[in-house]
All heavy atoms as TSV, in Angstrom:
chain	resi	resn	atom	element	x	y	z
A	1	MET	N	N	145.512	137.485	56.231
A	1	MET	CA	C	145.659	137.171	57.640
A	1	MET	C	C	144.314	136.716	58.195
A	1	MET	O	O	143.272	137.256	57.856
A	1	MET	CB	C	146.155	138.397	58.404
A	1	MET	CG	C	146.256	138.173	59.895
A	1	MET	SD	S	146.701	139.684	60.773
A	1	MET	CE	C	148.077	139.068	61.677
A	2	LYS	N	N	144.354	135.735	59.040
A	2	LYS	CA	C	143.128	135.271	59.692
A	2	LYS	C	C	142.599	136.347	60.627
A	2	LYS	O	O	143.306	137.276	60.998
A	2	LYS	CB	C	143.404	133.991	60.485
A	2	LYS	CG	C	143.712	132.803	59.614
A	2	LYS	CD	C	143.856	131.570	60.461
A	2	LYS	CE	C	144.106	130.365	59.593
A	2	LYS	NZ	N	144.195	129.145	60.359
A	3	GLU	N	N	141.352	136.186	61.046
A	3	GLU	CA	C	140.755	137.140	61.985
A	3	GLU	C	C	141.576	137.217	63.259
A	3	GLU	O	O	141.998	136.197	63.804
A	3	GLU	CB	C	139.324	136.721	62.329
A	3	GLU	CG	C	138.362	136.853	61.185
A	3	GLU	CD	C	138.177	138.282	60.749
A	3	GLU	OE1	O	138.191	139.180	61.599
A	3	GLU	OE2	O	138.020	138.494	59.546
A	4	LYS	N	N	141.790	138.442	63.744
A	4	LYS	CA	C	142.572	138.655	64.963
A	4	LYS	C	C	141.757	138.374	66.222
A	4	LYS	O	O	142.281	137.952	67.218
A	4	LYS	CB	C	143.083	140.091	65.021
A	4	LYS	CG	C	144.071	140.432	63.947
A	4	LYS	CD	C	144.491	141.871	64.074
A	4	LYS	CE	C	145.475	142.263	63.003
A	4	LYS	NZ	N	145.880	143.662	63.146
A	5	HIS	N	N	140.452	138.649	66.155
A	5	HIS	CA	C	139.588	138.523	67.330
A	5	HIS	C	C	139.057	137.100	67.439
A	5	HIS	O	O	138.350	136.636	66.565
A	5	HIS	CB	C	138.423	139.505	67.244
A	5	HIS	CG	C	138.850	140.902	66.926
A	5	HIS	ND1	N	138.874	141.354	65.637
A	5	HIS	CD2	C	139.295	141.909	67.701
A	5	HIS	CE1	C	139.300	142.604	65.644
A	5	HIS	NE2	N	139.568	142.966	66.882
A	6	ALA	N	N	139.385	136.429	68.508
A	6	ALA	CA	C	138.923	135.056	68.694
A	6	ALA	C	C	137.550	135.014	69.373
A	6	ALA	O	O	136.718	134.196	69.045
A	6	ALA	CB	C	139.930	134.258	69.498
A	7	ARG	N	N	137.318	135.884	70.337
A	7	ARG	CA	C	136.027	135.954	71.044
A	7	ARG	C	C	135.775	137.398	71.438
A	7	ARG	O	O	136.710	138.144	71.706
A	7	ARG	CB	C	136.059	135.099	72.308
A	7	ARG	CG	C	136.171	133.615	72.037
A	7	ARG	CD	C	136.149	132.766	73.316
A	7	ARG	NE	N	137.229	133.139	74.210
A	7	ARG	CZ	C	137.071	133.603	75.450
A	7	ARG	NH1	N	135.883	133.761	75.966
A	7	ARG	NH2	N	138.111	133.913	76.196
A	8	PHE	N	N	134.498	137.777	71.502
A	8	PHE	CA	C	134.172	139.142	71.892
A	8	PHE	C	C	132.856	139.186	72.661
A	8	PHE	O	O	132.074	138.234	72.637
A	8	PHE	CB	C	134.095	140.067	70.673
A	8	PHE	CG	C	132.868	139.848	69.831
A	8	PHE	CD1	C	131.753	140.650	70.000
A	8	PHE	CD2	C	132.831	138.850	68.867
A	8	PHE	CE1	C	130.614	140.453	69.226
A	8	PHE	CE2	C	131.706	138.642	68.089
A	8	PHE	CZ	C	130.602	139.450	68.267
A	9	ALA	N	N	132.628	140.306	73.339
A	9	ALA	CA	C	131.376	140.554	74.060
A	9	ALA	C	C	131.018	142.024	73.900
A	9	ALA	O	O	131.891	142.867	73.669
A	9	ALA	CB	C	131.517	140.208	75.535
A	10	VAL	N	N	129.735	142.314	74.010
A	10	VAL	CA	C	129.257	143.694	74.021
A	10	VAL	C	C	128.412	143.864	75.279
A	10	VAL	O	O	127.494	143.081	75.529
A	10	VAL	CB	C	128.422	144.024	72.766
A	10	VAL	CG1	C	127.894	145.454	72.832
A	10	VAL	CG2	C	129.254	143.815	71.502
A	11	ASP	N	N	128.755	144.877	76.056
A	11	ASP	CA	C	128.046	145.166	77.299
A	11	ASP	C	C	127.300	146.487	77.175
A	11	ASP	O	O	127.712	147.374	76.433
A	11	ASP	CB	C	129.028	145.294	78.470
A	11	ASP	CG	C	129.906	144.076	78.652
A	11	ASP	OD1	O	129.487	142.980	78.261
A	11	ASP	OD2	O	131.017	144.227	79.196
A	12	VAL	N	N	126.198	146.617	77.913
A	12	VAL	CA	C	125.464	147.881	78.011
A	12	VAL	C	C	125.351	148.268	79.475
A	12	VAL	O	O	125.347	147.427	80.364
A	12	VAL	CB	C	124.057	147.786	77.369
A	12	VAL	CG1	C	124.163	147.540	75.878
A	12	VAL	CG2	C	123.203	146.731	78.026
A	13	TRP	N	N	125.280	149.554	79.720
A	13	TRP	CA	C	125.144	150.094	81.065
A	13	TRP	C	C	123.667	150.138	81.429
A	13	TRP	O	O	122.849	150.689	80.696
A	13	TRP	CB	C	125.749	151.495	81.118
A	13	TRP	CG	C	125.746	152.115	82.467
A	13	TRP	CD1	C	124.905	153.089	82.907
A	13	TRP	CD2	C	126.614	151.812	83.557
A	13	TRP	NE1	N	125.193	153.407	84.208
A	13	TRP	CE2	C	126.245	152.641	84.635
A	13	TRP	CE3	C	127.657	150.918	83.731
A	13	TRP	CZ2	C	126.900	152.598	85.860
A	13	TRP	CZ3	C	128.306	150.887	84.945
A	13	TRP	CH2	C	127.932	151.715	85.996
A	14	ASP	N	N	123.293	149.530	82.569
A	14	ASP	CA	C	121.875	149.501	82.961
A	14	ASP	C	C	121.531	150.531	84.030
A	14	ASP	O	O	120.459	150.490	84.624
A	14	ASP	CB	C	121.468	148.097	83.413
A	14	ASP	CG	C	122.109	147.673	84.725
A	14	ASP	OD1	O	122.844	148.479	85.345
A	14	ASP	OD2	O	121.883	146.523	85.140
A	15	GLY	N	N	122.454	151.458	84.282
A	15	GLY	CA	C	122.224	152.493	85.290
A	15	GLY	C	C	123.003	152.254	86.559
A	15	GLY	O	O	123.330	153.190	87.288
A	16	THR	N	N	123.318	150.989	86.843
A	16	THR	CA	C	124.089	150.658	88.049
A	16	THR	C	C	125.305	149.788	87.749
A	16	THR	O	O	126.198	149.673	88.579
A	16	THR	CB	C	123.218	149.926	89.087
A	16	THR	OG1	O	122.690	148.736	88.498
A	16	THR	CG2	C	122.075	150.804	89.555
A	17	GLY	N	N	125.326	149.160	86.588
A	17	GLY	CA	C	126.448	148.287	86.240
A	17	GLY	C	C	126.368	147.828	84.796
A	17	GLY	O	O	125.414	148.131	84.077
A	18	TRP	N	N	127.380	147.089	84.367
A	18	TRP	CA	C	127.449	146.580	83.002
A	18	TRP	C	C	126.723	145.249	82.881
A	18	TRP	O	O	126.841	144.399	83.741
A	18	TRP	CB	C	128.904	146.417	82.576
A	18	TRP	CG	C	129.621	147.716	82.455
A	18	TRP	CD1	C	130.493	148.254	83.357
A	18	TRP	CD2	C	129.530	148.648	81.385
A	18	TRP	NE1	N	130.939	149.466	82.907
A	18	TRP	CE2	C	130.365	149.735	81.696
A	18	TRP	CE3	C	128.813	148.682	80.201
A	18	TRP	CZ2	C	130.512	150.829	80.857
A	18	TRP	CZ3	C	128.964	149.775	79.359
A	18	TRP	CH2	C	129.801	150.829	79.691
A	19	LYS	N	N	125.986	145.074	81.785
A	19	LYS	CA	C	125.263	143.838	81.510
A	19	LYS	C	C	125.678	143.354	80.112
A	19	LYS	O	O	125.621	144.114	79.141
A	19	LYS	CB	C	123.764	144.104	81.534
A	19	LYS	CG	C	122.921	142.910	81.160
A	19	LYS	CD	C	121.450	143.286	81.146
A	19	LYS	CE	C	120.624	142.119	80.633
A	19	LYS	NZ	N	119.226	142.490	80.474
A	20	THR	N	N	126.127	142.117	80.005
A	20	THR	CA	C	126.524	141.556	78.720
A	20	THR	C	C	125.286	141.203	77.909
A	20	THR	O	O	124.419	140.479	78.372
A	20	THR	CB	C	127.401	140.302	78.919
A	20	THR	OG1	O	128.557	140.666	79.676
A	20	THR	CG2	C	127.837	139.714	77.590
A	21	VAL	N	N	125.201	141.750	76.681
A	21	VAL	CA	C	124.050	141.476	75.809
A	21	VAL	C	C	124.426	140.605	74.618
A	21	VAL	O	O	123.554	140.018	73.982
A	21	VAL	CB	C	123.371	142.781	75.332
A	21	VAL	CG1	C	122.721	143.502	76.499
A	21	VAL	CG2	C	124.343	143.686	74.607
A	22	VAL	N	N	125.724	140.539	74.287
A	22	VAL	CA	C	126.212	139.693	73.198
A	22	VAL	C	C	127.552	139.102	73.613
A	22	VAL	O	O	128.396	139.803	74.169
A	22	VAL	CB	C	126.414	140.494	71.890
A	22	VAL	CG1	C	127.114	139.646	70.837
A	22	VAL	CG2	C	125.105	141.022	71.360
A	23	GLN	N	N	127.719	137.813	73.365
A	23	GLN	CA	C	129.005	137.161	73.542
A	23	GLN	C	C	129.117	136.121	72.431
A	23	GLN	O	O	128.218	135.292	72.277
A	23	GLN	CB	C	129.127	136.509	74.915
A	23	GLN	CG	C	130.528	136.016	75.207
A	23	GLN	CD	C	130.731	135.682	76.674
A	23	GLN	OE1	O	130.020	136.178	77.542
A	23	GLN	NE2	N	131.701	134.855	76.947
A	24	ALA	N	N	130.171	136.211	71.625
A	24	ALA	CA	C	130.265	135.331	70.457
A	24	ALA	C	C	131.715	135.088	70.065
A	24	ALA	O	O	132.634	135.609	70.701
A	24	ALA	CB	C	129.495	135.943	69.291
A	25	GLY	N	N	131.867	134.314	68.995
A	25	GLY	CA	C	133.190	133.971	68.485
A	25	GLY	C	C	133.718	135.030	67.538
A	25	GLY	O	O	133.402	136.205	67.684
A	26	THR	N	N	134.455	134.619	66.545
A	26	THR	CA	C	135.136	135.550	65.652
A	26	THR	C	C	134.196	136.615	65.090
A	26	THR	O	O	133.027	136.360	64.838
A	26	THR	CB	C	135.807	134.816	64.468
A	26	THR	OG1	O	134.812	134.076	63.788
A	26	THR	CG2	C	136.912	133.915	64.949
A	27	ILE	N	N	134.740	137.804	64.893
A	27	ILE	CA	C	133.933	138.927	64.428
A	27	ILE	C	C	133.706	138.834	62.929
A	27	ILE	O	O	132.583	138.862	62.463
A	27	ILE	CB	C	134.582	140.274	64.815
A	27	ILE	CG1	C	134.568	140.413	66.332
A	27	ILE	CG2	C	133.866	141.433	64.159
A	27	ILE	CD1	C	135.319	141.596	66.864
A	28	GLY	N	N	134.738	138.718	62.142
A	28	GLY	CA	C	134.577	138.594	60.701
A	28	GLY	C	C	134.147	139.891	60.035
A	28	GLY	O	O	133.807	140.875	60.674
A	29	TYR	N	N	134.127	139.855	58.715
A	29	TYR	CA	C	133.793	141.013	57.906
A	29	TYR	C	C	132.287	141.278	57.962
A	29	TYR	O	O	131.485	140.389	57.689
A	29	TYR	CB	C	134.239	140.759	56.468
A	29	TYR	CG	C	133.903	141.855	55.510
A	29	TYR	CD1	C	134.543	143.085	55.602
A	29	TYR	CD2	C	132.946	141.677	54.542
A	29	TYR	CE1	C	134.247	144.097	54.720
A	29	TYR	CE2	C	132.642	142.690	53.648
A	29	TYR	CZ	C	133.298	143.902	53.744
A	29	TYR	OH	O	132.990	144.907	52.878
A	30	LYS	N	N	131.917	142.486	58.336
A	30	LYS	CA	C	130.515	142.919	58.415
A	30	LYS	C	C	129.658	142.022	59.314
A	30	LYS	O	O	128.530	141.670	58.988
A	30	LYS	CB	C	129.899	143.007	57.025
A	30	LYS	CG	C	130.460	144.129	56.199
A	30	LYS	CD	C	129.657	144.327	54.934
A	30	LYS	CE	C	130.201	145.496	54.156
A	30	LYS	NZ	N	129.444	145.757	52.955
A	31	ARG	N	N	130.170	141.648	60.444
A	31	ARG	CA	C	129.433	140.823	61.409
A	31	ARG	C	C	128.249	141.607	61.945
A	31	ARG	O	O	128.365	142.774	62.303
A	31	ARG	CB	C	130.378	140.439	62.559
A	31	ARG	CG	C	129.753	139.745	63.738
A	31	ARG	CD	C	129.631	138.262	63.481
A	31	ARG	NE	N	128.976	137.582	64.551
A	31	ARG	CZ	C	129.505	136.559	65.196
A	31	ARG	NH1	N	130.707	136.126	64.891
A	31	ARG	NH2	N	128.831	135.951	66.131
A	32	ILE	N	N	127.089	140.974	62.014
A	32	ILE	CA	C	125.884	141.598	62.551
A	32	ILE	C	C	125.347	140.704	63.667
A	32	ILE	O	O	125.165	139.507	63.476
A	32	ILE	CB	C	124.804	141.798	61.469
A	32	ILE	CG1	C	125.310	142.739	60.389
A	32	ILE	CG2	C	123.518	142.313	62.088
A	32	ILE	CD1	C	124.359	142.894	59.218
A	33	GLU	N	N	125.093	141.300	64.808
A	33	GLU	CA	C	124.494	140.593	65.941
A	33	GLU	C	C	123.149	141.233	66.244
A	33	GLU	O	O	123.033	142.453	66.307
A	33	GLU	CB	C	125.390	140.690	67.181
A	33	GLU	CG	C	126.638	139.861	67.120
A	33	GLU	CD	C	126.354	138.372	67.188
A	33	GLU	OE1	O	125.362	137.968	67.827
A	33	GLU	OE2	O	127.128	137.618	66.592
A	34	TYR	N	N	122.144	140.412	66.431
A	34	TYR	CA	C	120.815	140.896	66.794
A	34	TYR	C	C	120.546	140.561	68.251
A	34	TYR	O	O	120.865	139.459	68.701
A	34	TYR	CB	C	119.748	140.247	65.911
A	34	TYR	CG	C	119.865	140.636	64.459
A	34	TYR	CD1	C	120.561	139.835	63.568
A	34	TYR	CD2	C	119.290	141.809	64.005
A	34	TYR	CE1	C	120.679	140.207	62.229
A	34	TYR	CE2	C	119.394	142.187	62.668
A	34	TYR	CZ	C	120.096	141.379	61.795
A	34	TYR	OH	O	120.210	141.739	60.480
A	35	LEU	N	N	119.962	141.502	68.984
A	35	LEU	CA	C	119.610	141.265	70.383
A	35	LEU	C	C	118.235	140.622	70.451
A	35	LEU	O	O	117.358	140.913	69.633
A	35	LEU	CB	C	119.619	142.578	71.158
A	35	LEU	CG	C	120.920	143.374	71.116
A	35	LEU	CD1	C	120.784	144.630	71.958
A	35	LEU	CD2	C	122.093	142.543	71.584
A	36	SER	N	N	118.030	139.770	71.445
A	36	SER	CA	C	116.741	139.082	71.580
A	36	SER	C	C	115.648	140.005	72.126
A	36	SER	O	O	114.467	139.754	71.918
A	36	SER	CB	C	116.894	137.854	72.476
A	36	SER	OG	O	117.385	138.231	73.736
A	37	VAL	N	N	116.054	141.059	72.833
A	37	VAL	CA	C	115.099	142.038	73.365
A	37	VAL	C	C	115.658	143.443	73.129
A	37	VAL	O	O	116.867	143.625	73.078
A	37	VAL	CB	C	114.833	141.829	74.878
A	37	VAL	CG1	C	114.158	140.496	75.130
A	37	VAL	CG2	C	116.108	141.932	75.676
A	38	PRO	N	N	114.792	144.451	72.986
A	38	PRO	CA	C	115.275	145.824	72.827
A	38	PRO	C	C	116.037	146.294	74.074
A	38	PRO	O	O	115.727	145.878	75.191
A	38	PRO	CB	C	113.991	146.645	72.658
A	38	PRO	CG	C	112.952	145.665	72.258
A	38	PRO	CD	C	113.346	144.362	72.899
A	39	VAL	N	N	117.024	147.153	73.859
A	39	VAL	CA	C	117.843	147.669	74.962
A	39	VAL	C	C	117.926	149.180	74.851
A	39	VAL	O	O	118.158	149.711	73.771
A	39	VAL	CB	C	119.269	147.071	74.903
A	39	VAL	CG1	C	120.166	147.708	75.938
A	39	VAL	CG2	C	119.230	145.569	75.088
A	40	THR	N	N	117.727	149.879	75.963
A	40	THR	CA	C	117.938	151.320	76.038
A	40	THR	C	C	119.098	151.546	77.002
A	40	THR	O	O	119.082	151.046	78.122
A	40	THR	CB	C	116.685	152.040	76.560
A	40	THR	OG1	O	115.602	151.778	75.661
A	40	THR	CG2	C	116.910	153.535	76.658
A	41	THR	N	N	120.107	152.284	76.550
A	41	THR	CA	C	121.294	152.492	77.373
A	41	THR	C	C	121.971	153.803	77.011
A	41	THR	O	O	121.740	154.355	75.926
A	41	THR	CB	C	122.297	151.325	77.210
A	41	THR	OG1	O	123.368	151.495	78.132
A	41	THR	CG2	C	122.845	151.267	75.789
A	42	SER	N	N	122.806	154.287	77.910
A	42	SER	CA	C	123.580	155.497	77.641
A	42	SER	C	C	125.041	155.166	77.336
A	42	SER	O	O	125.794	156.031	76.906
A	42	SER	CB	C	123.516	156.447	78.845
A	42	SER	OG	O	124.040	155.807	79.996
A	43	LYS	N	N	125.439	153.917	77.559
A	43	LYS	CA	C	126.832	153.515	77.338
A	43	LYS	C	C	126.890	152.107	76.755
A	43	LYS	O	O	126.120	151.236	77.142
A	43	LYS	CB	C	127.614	153.493	78.659
A	43	LYS	CG	C	127.653	154.798	79.406
A	43	LYS	CD	C	128.361	154.605	80.733
A	43	LYS	CE	C	128.236	155.826	81.614
A	43	LYS	NZ	N	128.886	155.609	82.913
A	44	VAL	N	N	127.834	151.904	75.827
A	44	VAL	CA	C	128.085	150.591	75.234
A	44	VAL	C	C	129.572	150.296	75.362
A	44	VAL	O	O	130.403	151.176	75.130
A	44	VAL	CB	C	127.678	150.567	73.742
A	44	VAL	CG1	C	128.020	149.233	73.114
A	44	VAL	CG2	C	126.191	150.857	73.595
A	45	ARG	N	N	129.895	149.060	75.740
A	45	ARG	CA	C	131.300	148.678	75.927
A	45	ARG	C	C	131.601	147.396	75.151
A	45	ARG	O	O	131.200	146.304	75.560
A	45	ARG	CB	C	131.577	148.473	77.426
A	45	ARG	CG	C	132.978	147.983	77.720
A	45	ARG	CD	C	133.235	147.905	79.201
A	45	ARG	NE	N	132.478	146.822	79.830
A	45	ARG	CZ	C	132.584	146.490	81.106
A	45	ARG	NH1	N	133.396	147.167	81.902
A	45	ARG	NH2	N	131.873	145.498	81.589
A	46	PRO	N	N	132.316	147.498	74.012
A	46	PRO	CA	C	132.761	146.280	73.326
A	46	PRO	C	C	134.007	145.742	74.015
A	46	PRO	O	O	134.864	146.520	74.447
A	46	PRO	CB	C	133.077	146.770	71.912
A	46	PRO	CG	C	133.389	148.216	72.066
A	46	PRO	CD	C	132.625	148.697	73.262
A	47	ARG	N	N	134.102	144.417	74.147
A	47	ARG	CA	C	135.272	143.799	74.790
A	47	ARG	C	C	135.795	142.659	73.935
A	47	ARG	O	O	135.017	141.856	73.432
A	47	ARG	CB	C	134.909	143.237	76.168
A	47	ARG	CG	C	134.516	144.276	77.171
A	47	ARG	CD	C	134.243	143.667	78.540
A	47	ARG	NE	N	133.060	142.815	78.504
A	47	ARG	CZ	C	132.998	141.572	78.994
A	47	ARG	NH1	N	134.056	141.014	79.540
A	47	ARG	NH2	N	131.878	140.877	78.923
A	48	VAL	N	N	137.100	142.599	73.763
A	48	VAL	CA	C	137.749	141.469	73.109
A	48	VAL	C	C	138.164	140.511	74.216
A	48	VAL	O	O	138.930	140.867	75.103
A	48	VAL	CB	C	138.965	141.915	72.277
A	48	VAL	CG1	C	139.687	140.712	71.698
A	48	VAL	CG2	C	138.530	142.874	71.173
A	49	LEU	N	N	137.617	139.301	74.192
A	49	LEU	CA	C	137.865	138.322	75.251
A	49	LEU	C	C	139.054	137.420	74.946
A	49	LEU	O	O	139.623	136.815	75.850
A	49	LEU	CB	C	136.611	137.467	75.474
A	49	LEU	CG	C	135.348	138.248	75.785
A	49	LEU	CD1	C	134.158	137.303	75.864
A	49	LEU	CD2	C	135.500	139.035	77.070
A	50	GLY	N	N	139.399	137.316	73.695
A	50	GLY	CA	C	140.545	136.513	73.291
A	50	GLY	C	C	140.950	136.927	71.895
A	50	GLY	O	O	140.108	137.232	71.066
A	51	ALA	N	N	142.251	136.975	71.635
A	51	ALA	CA	C	142.722	137.416	70.328
A	51	ALA	C	C	143.985	136.666	69.926
A	51	ALA	O	O	144.772	136.266	70.777
A	51	ALA	CB	C	142.986	138.913	70.347
A	52	ARG	N	N	144.154	136.499	68.620
A	52	ARG	CA	C	145.350	135.851	68.078
A	52	ARG	C	C	146.480	136.853	67.871
A	52	ARG	O	O	147.624	136.478	67.720
A	52	ARG	CB	C	145.014	135.178	66.752
A	52	ARG	CG	C	144.015	134.057	66.903
A	52	ARG	CD	C	143.723	133.418	65.550
A	52	ARG	NE	N	142.686	132.431	65.689
A	52	ARG	CZ	C	141.411	132.632	65.417
A	52	ARG	NH1	N	141.012	133.804	64.985
A	52	ARG	NH2	N	140.528	131.683	65.580
A	53	ALA	N	N	146.143	138.148	67.796
A	53	ALA	CA	C	147.112	139.231	67.601
A	53	ALA	C	C	146.545	140.470	68.283
A	53	ALA	O	O	145.480	140.414	68.900
A	53	ALA	CB	C	147.331	139.470	66.119
A	54	ASN	N	N	147.226	141.598	68.183
A	54	ASN	CA	C	146.720	142.831	68.780
A	54	ASN	C	C	145.394	143.212	68.127
A	54	ASN	O	O	145.333	143.390	66.913
A	54	ASN	CB	C	147.720	143.976	68.608
A	54	ASN	CG	C	148.944	143.780	69.452
A	54	ASN	OD1	O	148.892	143.139	70.492
A	54	ASN	ND2	N	150.058	144.324	69.012
A	55	PRO	N	N	144.318	143.314	68.911
A	55	PRO	CA	C	143.011	143.621	68.336
A	55	PRO	C	C	142.930	145.049	67.807
A	55	PRO	O	O	143.578	145.946	68.314
A	55	PRO	CB	C	142.045	143.418	69.489
A	55	PRO	CG	C	142.851	143.331	70.714
A	55	PRO	CD	C	144.265	143.085	70.335
A	56	HIS	N	N	142.124	145.228	66.777
A	56	HIS	CA	C	141.884	146.538	66.171
A	56	HIS	C	C	140.436	146.584	65.692
A	56	HIS	O	O	140.046	145.791	64.836
A	56	HIS	CB	C	142.836	146.761	65.000
A	56	HIS	CG	C	142.528	148.003	64.231
A	56	HIS	ND1	N	142.921	149.250	64.658
A	56	HIS	CD2	C	141.853	148.190	63.081
A	56	HIS	CE1	C	142.506	150.150	63.790
A	56	HIS	NE2	N	141.850	149.533	62.824
A	57	VAL	N	N	139.661	147.482	66.257
A	57	VAL	CA	C	138.270	147.654	65.829
A	57	VAL	C	C	138.223	148.906	64.968
A	57	VAL	O	O	138.464	150.011	65.451
A	57	VAL	CB	C	137.315	147.782	67.034
A	57	VAL	CG1	C	135.895	148.027	66.567
A	57	VAL	CG2	C	137.405	146.542	67.906
A	58	ALA	N	N	137.931	148.740	63.690
A	58	ALA	CA	C	137.901	149.875	62.763
A	58	ALA	C	C	136.591	150.636	62.858
A	58	ALA	O	O	136.565	151.850	62.749
A	58	ALA	CB	C	138.109	149.382	61.331
A	59	LYS	N	N	135.485	149.909	63.089
A	59	LYS	CA	C	134.184	150.563	63.113
A	59	LYS	C	C	133.220	149.729	63.939
A	59	LYS	O	O	133.221	148.503	63.868
A	59	LYS	CB	C	133.647	150.693	61.692
A	59	LYS	CG	C	132.389	151.518	61.585
A	59	LYS	CD	C	131.817	151.517	60.182
A	59	LYS	CE	C	132.694	152.273	59.234
A	59	LYS	NZ	N	132.059	152.438	57.888
A	60	LEU	N	N	132.400	150.398	64.721
A	60	LEU	CA	C	131.348	149.757	65.499
A	60	LEU	C	C	130.089	150.578	65.294
A	60	LEU	O	O	130.106	151.804	65.454
A	60	LEU	CB	C	131.708	149.719	66.983
A	60	LEU	CG	C	130.631	149.205	67.929
A	60	LEU	CD1	C	130.396	147.720	67.694
A	60	LEU	CD2	C	131.008	149.469	69.360
A	61	GLY	N	N	129.019	149.924	64.910
A	61	GLY	CA	C	127.772	150.638	64.676
A	61	GLY	C	C	126.625	150.025	65.444
A	61	GLY	O	O	126.590	148.821	65.670
A	62	LEU	N	N	125.701	150.854	65.856
A	62	LEU	CA	C	124.495	150.413	66.556
A	62	LEU	C	C	123.291	150.987	65.836
A	62	LEU	O	O	123.312	152.136	65.413
A	62	LEU	CB	C	124.499	150.908	68.003
A	62	LEU	CG	C	125.712	150.522	68.834
A	62	LEU	CD1	C	125.682	151.260	70.161
A	62	LEU	CD2	C	125.744	149.032	69.056
A	63	CYS	N	N	122.248	150.196	65.692
A	63	CYS	CA	C	121.048	150.732	65.040
A	63	CYS	C	C	119.814	149.998	65.558
A	63	CYS	O	O	119.902	148.926	66.147
A	63	CYS	CB	C	121.149	150.590	63.531
A	63	CYS	SG	S	121.279	148.913	62.964
A	64	GLU	N	N	118.682	150.623	65.329
A	64	GLU	CA	C	117.411	150.033	65.717
A	64	GLU	C	C	116.868	149.251	64.526
A	64	GLU	O	O	116.734	149.789	63.431
A	64	GLU	CB	C	116.428	151.114	66.122
A	64	GLU	CG	C	115.118	150.582	66.592
A	64	GLU	CD	C	114.196	151.692	67.061
A	64	GLU	OE1	O	114.578	152.862	67.042
A	64	GLU	OE2	O	113.068	151.354	67.445
A	65	ALA	N	N	116.599	147.992	64.740
A	65	ALA	CA	C	116.065	147.157	63.663
A	65	ALA	C	C	114.568	147.403	63.515
A	65	ALA	O	O	113.881	147.665	64.498
A	65	ALA	CB	C	116.331	145.691	63.944
A	66	PRO	N	N	114.055	147.312	62.283
A	66	PRO	CA	C	112.618	147.534	62.082
A	66	PRO	C	C	111.776	146.429	62.682
A	66	PRO	O	O	112.198	145.371	62.954
A	66	PRO	CB	C	112.477	147.559	60.561
A	66	PRO	CG	C	113.723	146.958	60.021
A	66	PRO	CD	C	114.766	147.054	61.078
């Protein structure tokens, strides 16, 4: 089956509201997105902006790059 997720975004909470830090196309197997600047946040919100079928996120990971 083709990828279900057509477009997605990742938002972070800046203390007063949500700020989009990533917006891209299909997710694909082991997709990795790098941020252009470091982000400190207490909340992360992944969003599916468009999908070909019912979206399913099996795993989402966040880490600090060296």
